[in-house]
N, C-alpha and C positions, 0 to 999 in steps of 0.2 A: 453781605455777611458779616457778621463782627467775627475779628479775630481774637483768639484766647491766647495768652502768653503764661508760659510757665517760667516763673523767674528760677534761674539757676544760682542759688545763693550759695556759692563754695567759697573758697578761702578769699577769692577776690571781691566779695562783698562786704559792706561796711559793718553789716550786723549779722550775727550769728542767729541760727534758728534753734526749734526745740530740739530735744533729745532724739537721736537716731532710734531710740527704742520704742517711740510711740506707734501704734499701729499706722501703716501706710495710708489707710482709709480715714483716719482721723486727721482731717486737714485743718490747719490754722487758715484763719480769714484772709492771708495774704498769698496764699499758694495759688489759686486761681484768680487772676485779675484780667479785665478787660483793658484793652489799649486806653480807653477812656479814664480808667481808674489808674493807669500807671502813670500817663503823662498829665494829670491833673494834680499830681502828688510829688513834691520835689524828692521827698525820700526814694519812692520807688522809682522814680524816673532816673536818679543818681545810680541807684544800683542795676538798673537796666544797661545803663552806659558801661558801669563798671564790669558788666558780664560779658561786653564785647571784648576787653583786654583779654579773657580767659581764651581766646581763640589765637593768641600771638604763638607761633611757634615756639616750642621749648628747645631752643638751641643750646642750652646748657646739658640737655640730656643726649649725648653722642654714643652712648652704648644702648640705653634701655629702648627698645621697640615701644611705640604708642600703643596705649590699651584702647579700647572700644570708646569713642567718644572723646578722646583726649586729643588736646593739639599735637600736630606733628612733632616728631622729635628731629634731630639733626645728624643726618647721615652724611652730610657733606664734606665735613672734614676727614672722616675715614674714607671717603671715595675719592678724595685726592691724594697726593704723594706725602702729606704731612703724617698721616697717622694710620696705625692698624689697630682694628679692635679684635682683641684675642678672645672673643665670645661669640658663641652661635646659641640660637639663630640672631643674625643681627642682619639689618636692611642693607647697610653700607657692604657687607661682605657680598650680598645678593648681587648688588651693582657692580662689584668689582670682579665678579667671575661671570658676569653677563647673564645671570639668572634672574632677570625681571622681564615682564612683558606688562601688554595692556589688561590682561586678564586677572593676573595673579600678585602684582606688586602691593606692598602694604601701606606705603606713605601716600595718604591722601589728602596731600595740600590743595587740590581741586575743591573738595567737599568743605573742607574747615575754613579755607577762605572765602568761599562764596556764602557761607553759613553767616561769618562774621560781617561780611558786605550787606546780607539783607537785614541783618540786625542793625547795621549803621544806617541803613536806608530807612527803616522803620524809625529810629531813633530821630531822624534829620526832618522826616516828614510829619511827626507828631509831637516834636519838642515845643511847638509854637501854642500848643494849648495851655502849656504851665505858665499860670499868672506868677509875675515876679513877688517874692515874698521874701520874709527875714531869713527863712532857709536858703532860698536861692534868688538873690537879686537878679538884675539885668545883666551884671556883668559875669556872674557865675553861669548863667544861661548860654551867654555869648561863648564863653570859653567852652562849655560843653558841645556846643555846636561844632567849634573848631576841632576838638578832640575826635569826634564821630567823623568828621570829614578828612581828617588825617589818617584815621584807622581805616576808612573805606580806601583811600589812596596807597596805604601801605599794603593793604592785602591784594589790591590789584599789581602792585610790585611783586609781592611773592608770587603771584601766579605767572607772571611774565617771566621771571628769572628761571622758573623752571619749565614752563610750556611754551614760552614764545607769545604769538598772538593768542589772545582770549576775547570773550564776550565783554564787553564793558557794561556793568550793571550799575545804573545810577539811580534807580528808583525801585520800590518794592514792586515785584511781580504778583500777579493774583493768582490765587491757587489753581484757578481755572483757565489760566492765561496760555496760549499756544507757545510752546518754548522754541519751536523750529523759527519763530521770529528773530530770536537771538543768535547770531553766528559769530565767529571768530573776526575779530576787527585787525586791520593791519598793525603791526607792531610800533609804527610810529604813531598811529592814532591811539593806543594804549598808553604810550610815553606821553603825548600830549595832555591826555586826560589825567595823569598823574599829576603831572606839572601844574595843571589848571588848579586841580584840588588842591594841592600844596600850597600855591599862591593865595587861594580864598582862605585855606585854614589857618594860615600864617597871619592874615589880616584879623583874625578873632581870637588869636592866642597871646599870651605874655611874651615878652622877649626871652625871658629865662625862667626856669622853675627854680623858685628859691626857697619856698614853705617846705619842711620835711613832710608835712601832710599831702603834698602833691607831688612828690617824687614818683617817677614812673610815668607821668604824664607828658605829653608833648609841649613843644614851646615852638615859638617862630622859627628859632634856629632848627630845631628838629625837622620841620617842613622843609627849609631850605637844603637841608642835608640829604633828605630823600629825593628832593627835586635834582639836585646835583648828581646823585648816584644814579637816577633813573637816566639823566642825559648821558652821562658817562657810558652807560650800557649801550645807550642807543647809537652813539658814536663809534663803537668798537666794531672789529671785524664782523663777529657773528651775527650782527643785525644790519650793520650799515654797509649795503652793497655786497652782500656774501653770495657769490656766485652759485653755490649748492643750493640755495632757497630762490633762485631767480624765478624759477618756473613754479614755486609753491603757492597754489591758489585755492580759494574756497569753491564750494559747488556751482557758484555762480560766475566764476573766472576773475573773481577779484585778487589781485596779487597781495599776498600778506606779508611780504618783506620788500623793501625798496630798494632803489638803484644807491650806489654810493654818494653821498653828499660831504664833502671835506667840511663844510660850516658846521656840521654838527659837533665837530670836536671844538670850534670857537664857542658854540653854544654851552657845551658841557663845563669849558674852561670858565666863561663868564659866570655860570651857576655856581660852581666850587667857590670862586673867588668871593662872590657876594656872600656865599654862607660863611666864608671864613672872617670876612670883613664884620658881618652881622655879630658872629659869635664872640669875635673879640672884642667888640665894642659892649657886649654883655658881660664880659670878664672871664669868659672861657679862655684857657691856654693849656699848652701841654702840662701834665701833672710833673712836678718835682716838688719832692719834700725835703730835699738837701743834696748834698755832693755826690752820692752815690748812685751812679747811673743804673745799677742792677735793680736796686730798690725803687728808684723813680719809676723805671719800667714795670716792674712786676706789681707796684702798689696800684697802678691804673686800674687792674682787674679785680683788686679785692677790696678797695676802699670805694665803698658804694658811692655814686653820685659826686664823685669828685670833679674837678674844676674841667676836666678835659671832657667830660661825658655830656651828650645832648639827650639821649634816650635810651630808656633801658625797659626790659620787662622783668618783674618782680617774682622770684619764685623762693618764697621763704622756706618750703618744705623740702626742697630739693638739695639733698647733701652729696649726691653720688658724683657729682663733678670732683669732688675732693676724695671719696672714698675709691673710685676707680683709678686714681693716680697715686694711692698710698702705696707705698712698696710693702711687700710680704712682711719683712722684718721689723714693722713698727708695731707697738702694742696693739693687741686686737687683731693683728694679720690682715693688712690691706687687700684690696681686691685689684689688683695691678692689670687693668684691662685696655687702659689708654696709652697705647704704645707709639711713641713718636718713632719714625724711621730713620734708618742711617740717611735715606736721600735726604731730610731736611738737616740733619746734624752736619753732613757735609757742606751744606751751603752757608752756614753761619760764617761771617767773616773772623779774621784775627783781631786782636786788640788794637793792631796797628792800621786796621781798615783794609787789610789786604784780603783777598779770596784765597783760602789755602789749597784749593783743588780746582785743577784747570780741565780735568776729565778723566777719563778712565781707560785702562789697557783691557786687552779681551778678557781676562780673568778676573776684572773688576778691582785690581790693584789702583790705587788712584796715582794720577799725574799730578805732582806737587809743585804748587807755585815756589821757585826757590827764592823768590823775594819774601815770603810771607812770614819765615820763621817756623812752618808747621813741620813738626817730625812726629810721626805716629809710633816710632820705635822707642823713644826716650819714655822716662818717666820723671815726674816733678820731684827735685830733690828738696823741696820745702813746702809746707802747706800755705794755703792762702785762706781767704774768707769763705772761698766757693769749693775748694777740695781739699784733700789729705794729701801729704807727702807719699809717693809712689803711684800717684794717678798717672794714668797714660797720657803721652803726649798728645794723643788725638784731642784732648779736652783741655790742654794747657794753653794759657793765654789765649783765649777766645774771646770774642766780643761779650759786653756785658749782657744783652739779650739772650746769648745762649744760656747763660748762667740762670737767667730768670724764667726760662722756658723749658728747660730740659733737665730732667734726673738722669745720671749716668754713673757707671761704675766709678768709685772713687769720690763722689760728691758729697759735701756735707749736706745733711738734711735734718732740718727741725733740732738743732743742737742746743736750743734755748729751753726754758720752761715753756709748756708743762712736760714735754717729752723728753729732753735732754739727752737726745743720742748722740752718743760719742764715737761710734764706729763709721767707716765709710760705706757708702751703698755697694753692694755687691750682686751683680746681676747674672753670673754665671751659675750653670746648674749646680745646685746643691749649696750655692752662697746663700746668705742671710736674705737676700731679696729675690733670688731666682728660682728657676724652676726647681721644685723638689723632688726626690727621688719617688715620692708619690705624684704619678705623671696625671692625676685626676685635679690637682688643685690648680687655682688660678696663677698665672705667672706672666711677664712681659715676653712676647714671642721675639722682640727685637732687641732685648738689652737695653732699653731706655723707657722712661715714662714722661709723659707730658705734665711739667710742673707749672706752665704759664694757666691763668685761670683758676688755680687753686689758691687757698687761703692757708697762711702758716699757723694759723690759730686753731685750724680742724684738728679733731682728735678723733681716733677711728673707734676706740672703746673707752667709755660709753660713747656711742657715736652722737658727736655733737660740732656744732659749728655755727657762725654768724649767719644772718639771713643772706641770701645769694641772689645777685642780678645778673642779667645778661646784657652786654652793651651792644645795643643796634647800631648807634651812630656816636661817633667821637672825633675831636678835631684832628688827630693825627691822620684819619682816614683821608679827611678832606685835604689836608697838606697834600697828601699823594695824588689824590683825584685832580686836584688843580695841576699839578707839576705835569701829570701824565697828559691831560687833556691840551694844557698850553704846548708841550714840546710836540705833540702830534699836529696841532695847529699851525706853530710858527717856529718850531725848532727850539733849541736849548736856549731861551733866554735867560736873562738874570733870575727872574721871579721863579724859574724852573729850578735853577742852582739853591736859590735861597729857600723854598719849602722844603726840598729833600734834604738839604743840609741842616735846617731846623730839627727834623726828624732825627738824623745822625748825631747832631750835637747832643741832644738829649739821651741818646743811646751811648753816649762817651766815645763817638767815634769821630775821626778827621772829617771834614768835608770832602766833596768829590773833586777830582782834579780837573782844572779847567781845559777848555777846548775840545769837549766832548762833541762829536757829531751827533745828529740827530738819533741814529739809530743806536751808537754807543749810549747815548741818555735814555734811549727807550729800554735798553737792554738792564741799564743801571736802576731804573725805576722799577722795571717787573722784579728786579732782585729785591729791592727795597720793600716793596709791597709783600713778597714772600715771607720776609723775616720779621718786618713790624708788624704785620697783620695777622701773622701765623695763629692757626686754631680759632680764628674769629669767623669763620664762615665766608670767607673771600678767596681762599686760593682755589676752591672748586670752581667757582663762577669767573674768577680771573682766566684760569685755563680755558674755560669755555669761551668765553667773549673774546679772548685773543686767538681762539681757533688752534691752540697747541695741546689740546688735551688727546688727540689722538696719537701724539708722540708720547707725551708725559704719563699719560694713563693706561697706554696700552705697552706696558713695561714692566719689569721686574721690581717689586719693592723689596729692600734689603734691610737686614739687621746684622747682629753679631752672632757667634756661635753660641747659642744658650742651650743647646742640646746634648753637649758630649760632657761627659763626667771628667772631674779630676783637674779642673782649672783653679787658678787663683788670679789676684789682681795683676801678677805680673806674666802671666801666661799669653806668649804672643799669639796661639792659635784661637784665642777667645776672641781678639780683636780682628779677625778674618771677616769680611763682608760674606753674607750668606743670603741667600734668596729666601724671604719669607713667603711671597705670594708673587705668583705670575697672573698679572691683571689683564682684563680684556676690555678693551675700548672700541665701540664701531662708531661710525659718523653718526648712526642715528641717535647716539646717546647724547649728542649736544643738545637736544631737547627732551624732556620727558615725555612719555606716551600719555594721551589722555585715556583713562580708564574705559574701557569696553563699556561700562554700565551707562557711562556720561554719554557716550556716543548712542547707546539705544534709547536714551531719554530724549535726545536731540538730534534727529536724522540729519540736521542742517550743520551739524559739527564735522569738521574734516580731521583726520588723524594726522599727527607729525610725521614728516617723511621718513621711511624705514621701519615704522611699527605696523 
């Protein structure tokens, strides 16, 4: 039976279609094509490959729920202790209150990834029909094969990071094929498949993407980055010898999670180091544009395809990543929905590299580190490049990444053209950027907004900004992957210090103190990942793979008192920590449920524990 393909020529494709006003029955000749026609035509084959990219998750979209047929959005940042979304309905909020299950939840990672995998399989099985030509020579066709192989591996990774063990689909399934023949494979087999695919794809791809027309495509380095991350997850406590999953088996009695093997940490360390060495040989390095550590860090996320970046998804039409972090007081009145939590604000270090807060009293007043210089009751006597005089001591002399990542009361924001704001941010009720007395409007529920990932050139009215990308892999992550895996495998060797300190040096911070124990270094690396990788879809999965989510995410999320009238920048009561949300986390939440409809399609699938 000959399969027919409807080419989905959206923004991801290279050529535009005719006007949307034409009758939908008046089809152009290229709207219905056979596989033979697609894969014997270089233009159509490339368009088919381009369409596979459209299924990458829209991780820029942390607020908007996915529409029908869209790639899934990103609930993960707001389902961790980094972010609160002040908007309903939002799937992250449903996760946080425990209101999700196998029947009702809306994030369909399973279907979207398997659709992409099927398309990649069709491409790989048919691209051999294409005869090399001026439009697509042998080198280009080889690269295309590598791209499809990488995307197939990446979507298998998206599946396992959410669901754990999944069926491995490495060929096209026939429409009348018995689905029950495909069952969940042990997690270590899933990772082995991803690793093998990354190695194969790397052999077909260029070392680094340099042509602007190819930005957004994978390279050898991107393949090695995916391989290293998959092995890091495999070595971590959630999957590596987790006693909670020791008895989790499929319907034929096959264990889906293995016993602990310390060697998995060695494998993860070796893969990360190989990725680092390959990346640096290709000219990748931590991004720095000058001596300002705030700017150096901030630019990583809005200067597209800078020298630190390995692989991105390109989303030219999505500007809400900026709109949802725009304060209310800006021209056009922003939509402040991406609210950083007090939890993460408290975790940023001071400029001297000291942690400001050691813990909390029963009333949530902080236990201050006396060596840090932190003082919540004082106010800044003079202005800096980051805040105005009078700014609360809570935000004074913090580390550079804090100022690149968080908008807070007293902060300077877009002081240059085209907006030229000359007043401090004000997040108290009735303040310029806080909750208005009209309770129906959008406002920050925590008293903070996420600044990281936004672009300073964005303007709300008229809504305009540069093309946005989402970074899936960058060099800074690999430094921390390597340091973590090496410390777990062999303890705090000099290379562990080296790569953590490279991250801290770019951030304008002193290096780690010498003589740390393995457990002390583990805590330092966990903290460094929390700050360096904040809002990049790592915290949620780090909490899970370290098995600390049942403590971190089964707790209160805090902000400031944004609901009381009559405050100003000097009001002590405004800066009191208040509960924004009491979150729910059960052990079953470490893995997502497989949707019930998928279990009904394939009776050989087993549901994850607890669902």
